[in-house]
LOKOL-367741 format. One line per field, with one value per residue (C-alpha): residue in three letters; x, y, z. Coordinates in Angstrom, 1 decimal, padded with zeros to 4 digits. Each point is the difference from the previous one (the first is absolute). Layout:
midren	[Ala	...] $
x	[X	...] $
y	[Y	...] $
z	[Z	...] $
end
This chain:
midren	[Met	Ala	Phe	Asn	Ile	Leu	Leu	Gln	Gln	Leu	Leu	Asn	Gly	Leu	Thr	Ile	Gly	Val	Gly	Tyr	Ala	Leu	Val	Ala	Gly	Gly	Leu	Ala	Ala	Ile	Phe	Gly	Ile	Met	Arg	Ile	Val	Asn	Phe	Ala	His	Gly	Glu	Phe	Phe	Met	Ile	Ala	Gly	Tyr	Val	Leu	Tyr	Tyr	Gly	Met	Ser	Val	Leu	Gly	Leu	Pro	Tyr	Phe	Ala	Ala	Ala	Ala	Leu	Ala	Ile	Val	Ala	Val	Val	Ala	Phe	Gly	Tyr	Leu	Ile	Gln	Arg	Leu	Thr	Ile	Glu	Pro	Leu	Met	Glu	Thr	Asp	Pro	Leu	Asn	Thr	Leu	Leu	Ala	Thr	Phe	Ala	Leu	Ser	Leu	Phe	Met	Phe	His	Ser	Val	Val	Val	Ile	Ser	Gly	Ser	Gly	Gly	Arg	Thr	Ile	Asp	Thr	Pro	Phe	Asp	Gly	Val	Ile	Thr	Leu	Gly	Asn	Val	Ile	Leu	Thr	Glu	Gln	Lys	Leu	Leu	Val	Met	Val	Ala	Gly	Val	Ile	Phe	Leu	Gly	Leu	Leu	Ala	Val	Phe	Leu	Ser	His	Thr	Pro	Val	Gly	Lys	Gln	Met	Arg	Ala	Thr	Ala	Glu	Asn	Arg	Tyr	Ala	Ala	Thr	Val	Leu	Gly	Ile	Asp	Val	Lys	Arg	Ile	Asp	Arg	Phe	Thr	Phe	Gly	Leu	Gly	Ile	Ala	Leu	Ala	Ala	Val	Ala	Gly	Val	Leu	Ile	Ala	Pro	Leu	Thr	Pro	Leu	Val	Pro	Ser	Val	Gly	Thr	Ala	Tyr	Thr	Leu	Lys	Ala	Phe	Ala	Val	Ile	Val	Leu	Gly	Gly	Met	Gly	Ser	Ile	Pro	Gly	Ala	Ile	Ile	Ala	Gly	Val	Gly	Leu	Gly	Met	Val	Glu	Ala	Leu	Thr	Ala	Gly	Tyr	Leu	Ser	Ser	Ala	Trp	Lys	Asp	Gly	Val	Ala	Phe	Leu	Val	Leu	Ile	Thr	Val	Leu	Leu	Thr	Arg	Pro	Asn	Gly	Leu	Phe	Gly	Gln	Gly	Val	Ala	His] $
x	[121.2	-002.1	003.1	001.0	-003.5	000.2	003.4	-001.1	-003.0	002.2	002.4	-002.9	-001.4	003.4	000.1	-003.5	000.6	003.2	-001.9	-002.8	002.6	001.7	-003.2	-001.5	003.2	-000.1	-003.7	000.6	002.8	-002.2	-002.9	002.2	001.9	-002.3	-003.3	-001.5	-001.7	001.5	-002.6	002.2	002.9	-000.6	-000.1	003.6	000.8	-002.0	001.7	003.5	-001.0	-001.0	003.1	002.0	-001.9	000.4	003.6	000.9	-002.3	000.2	003.3	001.7	001.5	001.2	-002.1	002.0	000.4	-003.7	-000.8	002.2	-001.7	-003.4	000.9	001.5	-002.9	-002.7	001.7	000.3	-003.6	-000.9	002.0	-002.0	-003.2	001.0	001.1	-003.0	-002.8	000.7	002.1	-002.5	-002.7	002.0	-001.3	-003.6	-002.6	001.5	-002.9	001.3	003.3	-002.0	-002.2	002.9	001.9	-003.1	-000.5	003.7	-000.5	-002.8	001.9	003.2	-002.0	-002.0	003.1	001.8	-003.1	-000.1	003.7	000.7	-003.5	-001.6	001.6	002.7	003.7	002.7	003.5	002.8	003.2	003.3	-001.1	-002.2	001.8	-001.3	001.7	-000.9	000.6	-001.3	-003.7	-000.1	000.1	001.1	000.4	003.0	-002.3	-001.7	003.4	000.9	-003.2	000.8	003.7	-000.4	-003.1	001.7	003.0	-002.2	-002.0	003.1	001.5	-003.2	000.2	003.6	-000.8	-002.8	002.0	003.5	-000.1	-000.8	-002.8	-001.5	000.0	-001.7	-002.6	-000.7	-000.1	-002.5	-002.1	-000.2	-000.9	000.0	-000.3	002.8	002.2	-000.5	000.9	003.2	000.9	-000.9	-001.2	-003.2	-000.8	003.3	-000.6	-003.4	001.5	002.7	-002.5	-002.4	002.9	001.3	-003.5	-000.4	003.5	-000.9	-003.2	002.1	002.6	-002.8	-001.5	003.2	000.6	-003.6	-001.1	001.9	-001.7	-003.6	-001.7	000.1	-003.4	-001.1	-002.2	003.0	000.5	-003.4	000.5	003.3	-001.5	-002.7	002.5	002.4	-002.8	-000.9	003.7	000.5	-003.3	001.3	003.4	-001.2	-000.8	003.3	002.3	002.6	001.3	-003.6	-000.7	003.0	-000.8	-003.7	000.7	002.2	-002.6	-002.9	002.0	000.5	-003.6	-001.1	002.5	-000.9	-003.7	000.5	002.1	-002.2	-003.5	-000.4	001.3	-003.6	000.1	003.3	-001.3	-003.0	002.2	002.5	-002.7	-001.5	003.4	-000.2	-003.4	001.1	003.0	-002.0	-002.5	002.8	002.4	-001.8	003.3	001.6	002.8	002.6	-002.0	000.5	003.0	003.0	002.3	-001.5] $
y	[138.5	001.0	-000.1	-003.4	-001.4	001.5	-001.4	-003.5	000.0	001.2	-002.9	-002.4	001.5	-000.3	-003.7	-000.6	002.2	-001.7	-003.3	001.5	001.6	-003.4	-001.8	002.8	000.7	-003.6	000.2	003.4	-001.5	-003.0	002.3	002.7	-002.4	-003.1	001.9	-002.6	000.3	-002.6	-000.7	-002.8	002.4	000.1	-003.8	-000.1	002.3	-002.4	-003.2	001.5	000.5	-003.6	-001.4	002.2	-001.4	-003.7	000.6	001.1	-002.2	-003.3	000.2	001.9	002.6	003.3	003.0	001.3	-003.5	-000.6	003.4	-000.7	-003.4	001.6	002.6	-002.5	-002.4	002.6	001.5	-003.5	-000.7	003.4	-000.9	-003.2	001.9	002.6	-002.6	-002.4	002.4	003.6	-000.2	-002.1	002.6	003.1	000.3	-000.6	002.2	001.8	-001.2	-003.6	000.9	001.9	-003.0	-002.4	001.9	000.3	-003.8	-000.4	002.2	-002.2	-003.2	001.2	001.2	-003.2	-002.2	001.7	-000.3	-003.8	-000.5	002.3	000.8	003.4	000.7	002.6	-000.9	001.9	000.4	000.6	001.6	001.0	003.6	-000.1	002.8	003.5	003.2	002.9	003.6	002.1	-000.9	-001.4	-003.8	-001.8	-003.8	-001.4	-001.8	003.3	001.6	-002.9	000.5	003.7	-000.4	-003.1	001.4	003.3	-001.9	-002.3	003.0	001.9	-002.9	-000.2	003.6	-000.4	-003.1	001.6	003.1	-001.3	-003.6	-001.3	-002.2	002.8	002.3	-002.7	-000.3	003.7	-000.1	-002.9	001.9	003.0	-002.0	-003.8	000.1	002.5	-002.0	-003.1	001.8	001.2	-003.6	-000.3	-003.4	001.1	-003.5	-000.2	003.4	-001.2	-003.0	002.1	002.6	-002.5	-001.6	003.4	001.0	-003.3	000.3	003.4	-001.5	-002.9	002.4	001.9	-003.3	-001.2	003.5	000.7	-003.5	000.0	003.2	-001.3	-003.5	-001.6	-001.0	-001.1	003.1	002.4	-000.4	001.3	003.0	000.9	-000.4	002.5	002.5	-000.5	000.8	003.1	001.0	-000.4	002.0	002.7	000.1	-000.4	-003.4	-001.5	002.6	-001.6	003.2	001.0	-003.3	000.3	003.6	-000.8	-003.2	001.9	002.8	-002.4	-001.7	003.4	000.9	-003.3	000.3	003.6	-000.9	-003.0	002.1	003.1	-001.3	-003.8	-003.1	-000.7	003.2	-000.6	-002.0	002.4	003.1	-001.7	-000.7	003.5	001.4	-002.2	001.3	003.6	-000.4	-001.6	002.8	002.6	-002.0	-002.8	-001.4	-000.2	002.1	-001.0	-001.0	-003.2	-001.9	-001.8	002.6	002.9] $
z	[110.5	-003.0	-002.2	001.2	-000.8	-003.4	-000.6	001.2	-002.4	-002.9	000.6	000.2	-003.2	-001.8	000.9	-001.4	-003.0	-001.1	000.0	-002.1	-002.3	-000.6	-000.8	-002.0	-001.9	-001.4	-000.8	-001.8	-002.1	-001.0	-001.0	-001.6	-002.2	-000.5	000.3	002.2	003.4	002.3	002.7	001.4	000.7	003.8	000.2	-001.1	003.0	002.2	-001.3	000.5	003.7	000.3	-001.7	002.4	002.9	-001.0	-001.0	003.5	002.0	-001.9	-001.9	002.8	-002.3	001.3	-000.9	-002.9	-001.5	000.3	-001.4	-003.1	-000.4	000.2	-002.6	-002.4	000.4	-000.5	-003.1	-001.5	000.7	-001.5	-003.1	-000.5	000.6	-002.6	-002.6	000.4	000.8	-000.8	-003.2	-002.0	000.7	-000.7	-003.6	000.9	001.6	003.0	002.1	-000.3	001.8	002.7	000.6	-000.1	002.7	002.1	-000.2	000.8	003.1	001.3	-000.8	001.8	003.0	000.5	-000.7	002.9	002.2	-000.7	000.5	003.0	001.4	000.5	003.4	000.4	000.0	001.9	-001.5	002.4	-001.4	001.5	-000.3	003.1	001.9	000.6	-000.8	002.3	-001.1	002.9	000.2	-003.6	-000.3	-003.1	-000.3	-001.8	-002.5	-000.9	-000.5	-002.3	-002.0	-000.5	-000.9	-002.2	-001.7	-000.8	-001.4	-002.2	-001.3	-000.7	-001.9	-002.0	-001.0	-001.1	-001.9	-001.9	-000.9	-000.7	-001.3	-003.5	001.3	002.0	-003.0	-002.1	002.7	-000.2	-003.8	000.1	002.5	-002.3	-003.1	-000.4	-003.8	-000.4	002.4	-002.1	-003.2	001.6	000.7	003.6	001.0	001.9	001.1	001.8	001.5	001.2	001.7	001.6	001.1	001.5	001.9	001.2	001.2	001.9	001.5	001.4	001.6	001.4	001.5	001.7	001.2	001.8	001.5	001.2	001.0	003.3	001.1	000.3	000.2	-003.4	-001.3	-003.5	-000.4	000.2	-003.7	-000.9	002.4	-001.7	-003.5	000.9	001.4	-002.9	-002.5	002.1	-000.1	-003.8	-000.7	002.3	-001.6	-003.6	-001.6	-001.2	001.6	002.2	001.5	000.7	001.6	002.3	001.1	000.4	001.9	002.6	000.1	000.6	002.8	001.7	-000.3	001.6	002.8	000.8	-000.1	002.3	002.4	000.2	-000.7	000.2	-001.8	-001.0	-002.2	-001.7	-003.0	-000.4	000.0	-002.4	-002.6	000.6	-001.1	-003.0	-001.0	000.6	-002.3	-002.7	000.1	-000.4	-002.1	-001.8	-001.4	003.4	001.4	-002.6	-003.1	-001.8	-001.3	001.5	-001.6	001.9] $
end
């Protein structure tokens, strides 16, 4: 029985952790390459969930079609944000981009509240069945989150390591000036990086949104957790963000299972403080190439 409880919590933690890893991986890429702190990152996660909801409930699209629409729409919106707001501020004081993304976060949050209201929305998907393995219960949607999340994260790792654009991203992260001297179009890399980061948040949004009631404040919650994850993993380290995201999800699930759900956020941030006291640069240091 004790083993079954442990296994149940580990599966729950893996589901949560994969979501954190997707969101934080995109945030780590944006910081590691562009050197900006994107306070609006979680709002893209939230908007993807709402586009998924309206795509299914209003347009009558099946889940995967609505998910694809949500990802494309959010990435397109993110591209406009990057070109119109972030890019013009890149050569100015870094505080300007930080304040701009914070303002964008508030704007996106309140826009959704005005359009959709502050109440929770429920998303029903075809994956509403339950898989039972002895005394361990796993919903099909959670299984989809784990499988799809691992696939996307694996593809991200392959992309960064084995494609020309991925190598240019890593070079830009190491030294923007040297990358420019070598002929790399850093502005194009910035645009691609921002789009990739937003795409990962959108993927997390369409996978995670059906698991809990969708509310506008979910974006803020995921932004805070994503920042905690990238600090744990090392600012700008994508592998560190992925491993730390899964680890944080495990810690939260085990805390909720063995102590209380009221303690899970407190214990998670206590882990963050402990890691920073022992390893100030995070578990894996800094840099997307690490």
